[in-house]
C-alpha positions as CSV (number, residue, x, y, z in Angstrom):
1,M,-33.8,214.2,-21.9
2,A,-30.2,213.3,-22.6
3,T,-28.9,213.0,-19.0
4,E,-30.7,213.7,-15.8
5,N,-27.6,214.6,-13.7
6,S,-26.3,217.4,-16.0
7,N,-29.6,219.3,-15.9
8,N,-30.6,218.7,-12.3
9,P,-28.9,221.1,-9.9
10,L,-29.8,219.1,-6.8
11,V,-27.7,216.1,-7.7
12,P,-24.0,216.7,-7.0
13,P,-21.6,215.5,-9.6
14,P,-19.5,212.4,-8.7
15,P,-16.3,213.2,-6.9
16,P,-13.2,213.3,-9.0
17,V,-11.0,210.2,-8.8
18,P,-7.9,211.1,-6.9
19,S,-4.8,210.6,-9.0
20,L,-2.5,209.1,-6.4
21,P,0.6,207.2,-7.7
22,Q,1.0,203.6,-6.7
23,Y,2.3,202.9,-3.2
24,P,5.7,201.6,-4.3
25,E,6.3,204.8,-6.3
26,M,5.3,206.9,-3.3
27,I,7.6,204.9,-1.0
28,M,10.6,205.2,-3.3
29,A,10.0,208.9,-3.7
30,A,9.8,209.4,0.0
31,I,13.0,207.5,0.7
32,E,14.8,209.5,-2.1
33,A,13.4,212.8,-0.7
34,L,14.3,212.1,2.9
35,N,17.8,211.0,1.7
36,D,19.0,209.7,5.1
37,I,22.2,207.8,5.1
38,N,21.0,205.3,7.7
39,G,17.7,204.8,5.9
40,S,14.2,206.1,6.7
41,S,11.8,204.7,9.3
42,K,8.3,203.6,8.6
43,S,6.9,206.6,10.5
44,A,9.1,209.1,8.6
45,I,8.0,207.6,5.3
46,A,4.4,207.8,6.3
47,K,4.7,211.5,7.4
48,H,6.4,212.4,4.1
49,I,3.7,210.6,2.1
50,E,0.9,212.3,4.1
51,S,2.4,215.7,3.7
52,T,3.1,215.3,0.0
53,Y,-0.2,213.6,-1.0
54,G,-3.0,215.0,1.1
55,D,-5.9,212.7,-0.1
56,L,-4.9,209.3,1.3
57,P,-7.3,206.4,2.0
58,E,-8.3,205.5,5.5
59,S,-6.3,202.3,5.3
60,H,-3.1,204.2,4.6
61,A,-1.2,202.7,7.5
62,A,-2.1,199.1,6.6
63,L,-1.4,199.7,2.9
64,L,2.0,201.3,3.7
65,A,3.0,198.4,5.9
66,H,1.9,195.8,3.3
67,H,3.8,197.5,0.5
68,L,6.9,198.0,2.6
69,N,7.0,194.3,3.6
70,K,6.4,193.3,0.0
71,M,9.2,195.5,-1.3
72,K,11.5,194.2,1.4
73,D,10.7,190.6,0.4
74,T,11.3,191.2,-3.3
75,G,14.6,193.0,-2.7
76,E,13.5,196.5,-3.8
77,L,14.2,197.8,-0.3
78,V,16.6,196.7,2.5
79,L,15.6,196.8,6.2
80,V,18.5,197.7,8.5
81,K,17.8,198.5,12.2
82,N,14.1,199.2,11.4
83,N,15.1,201.7,8.7
84,Y,14.2,201.1,5.0
85,M,16.8,202.0,2.3
86,K,17.5,201.3,-1.3
87,P,19.8,198.3,-1.7
88,D,23.4,199.0,-2.5
89,P,24.0,198.1,-6.2
90,N,27.6,197.1,-5.4
91,A,26.7,194.8,-2.5
92,P,27.0,191.1,-3.0
93,P,23.7,189.2,-3.3
94,K,22.2,188.0,0.0
95,R,22.9,184.3,0.6
96,G,20.3,182.0,2.0
97,R,20.8,179.8,5.0
98,G,22.8,176.6,5.0
99,R,25.7,175.4,3.0
100,P,25.8,176.5,-0.6
101,P,25.5,173.8,-3.3
102,K,28.6,172.7,-5.1
103,A,29.3,174.2,-8.5
104,K,28.5,171.7,-11.2
105,T,31.2,171.2,-13.8
106,P,29.8,170.9,-17.3
107,L,30.2,167.4,-18.9
108,P,32.1,167.2,-22.2
109,A,29.9,166.8,-25.2
110,G,28.9,163.2,-26.1
111,T,29.1,161.8,-22.6
112,V,26.1,160.1,-21.1
113,S,25.4,160.8,-17.5
114,S,24.6,157.8,-15.3
115,P,21.4,157.8,-13.3
116,P,21.6,159.2,-9.8
117,R,22.6,156.8,-7.0
118,P,19.6,155.4,-5.1
119,R,19.2,156.4,-1.5
120,G,20.1,154.2,1.4
121,R,22.8,151.7,2.1
122,P,24.0,149.8,-0.9
123,P,23.5,146.0,-0.8
124,K,26.4,143.7,0.2
125,P,28.3,142.3,-2.8
126,R,27.5,138.7,-3.6
127,D,30.1,136.1,-4.1
128,P,29.7,134.8,-7.6
129,F,31.0,131.3,-6.7
130,A,28.8,130.9,-3.6
131,P,25.8,128.5,-3.9
132,P,22.4,130.2,-4.0
133,P,21.0,130.8,-0.5
134,Q,18.6,128.1,0.8
135,P,15.1,129.1,1.9
136,K,15.0,129.5,5.7
137,T,13.6,126.4,7.5
138,H,12.7,125.7,11.1
139,S,15.6,124.8,13.4
140,G,15.5,120.9,13.3
141,T,12.5,120.6,15.7
142,G,9.9,120.6,13.0
143,R,7.9,123.2,14.8
144,P,7.1,126.6,13.2
145,R,8.4,129.8,14.7
146,G,6.4,132.0,17.0
147,R,3.5,131.5,19.4
148,P,1.3,128.5,18.5
149,P,-2.3,129.3,17.7
150,K,-5.0,128.8,20.3
151,K,-6.7,125.5,20.3
152,A,-10.5,125.1,20.2
153,K,-12.1,124.0,23.4
154,T,-13.3,120.4,23.4
155,T,-16.4,119.2,25.3
156,T,-15.0,115.8,26.1
157,S,-14.1,115.4,29.8
158,S,-11.3,112.9,29.5
159,A,-9.1,114.8,32.0
160,P,-9.8,114.4,35.7
161,V,-11.8,117.3,37.1
162,S,-10.6,118.8,40.4
163,A,-12.6,121.1,42.6
164,P,-14.8,123.3,40.4
165,T,-14.2,127.0,40.4
166,P,-17.2,129.4,40.6
167,A,-16.9,130.2,36.9
168,T,-16.8,126.6,35.7
169,A,-19.6,125.6,38.1
170,T,-22.0,127.9,36.4
171,G,-20.6,127.1,33.0
172,A,-19.8,130.8,32.2
173,P,-16.5,131.4,30.6
174,R,-13.8,133.0,32.7
175,G,-13.2,136.7,31.8
176,R,-9.8,138.3,31.1
177,G,-7.6,139.7,33.8
178,R,-7.6,139.3,37.5
179,P,-10.9,138.2,39.0
180,P,-12.6,140.4,41.5
181,K,-11.9,139.8,45.2
182,V,-14.5,137.5,46.8
183,K,-16.2,139.1,49.8
184,Q,-16.2,136.9,52.9
185,T,-19.2,136.8,55.2
186,A,-18.5,138.0,58.7
187,V,-18.2,135.2,61.3
188,A,-19.2,135.9,64.9
189,P,-16.2,135.5,67.2
190,V,-16.4,132.6,69.6
191,G,-16.1,133.8,73.2
192,C,-14.4,131.6,75.8
């Protein structure tokens, strides 16, 4: 038994591989065949490919759109008013956005180029005869700059104590922010 498929009449042979050209070739052939001066639309290219090559895959529309975009991005095709056409060989190359860079003049042989200028504002020039700057000190008061650090609470009661507040009477530390409003007990009005 050499091969089972060749002798068995019930097993169909594998379908022949369709010999379709690549999509870019089919697209270029369709544009050349349509030969429209304003270019060919995507639907016209698709109809021409479908009529010329009958056996197309189910994803033909997606493949065609992908290859048209790819060819447009690489410059093989030009899109003008939703029509694809071959680029004009005599047309100037398409410029990018923004200002074009300056043309660099070649330096003569033997010259050494200086390193590029650093970014940002250059420092002020220093006077060579001026004395070196003194380190900054506090302004005559002897006190350091900024808010002084918090002092630790002391337990000695050397200061006279006035009427105790509810927080200090219980010994609990006062919280941050505005204290809640104290509710007053209702007093019966005195009738005359």
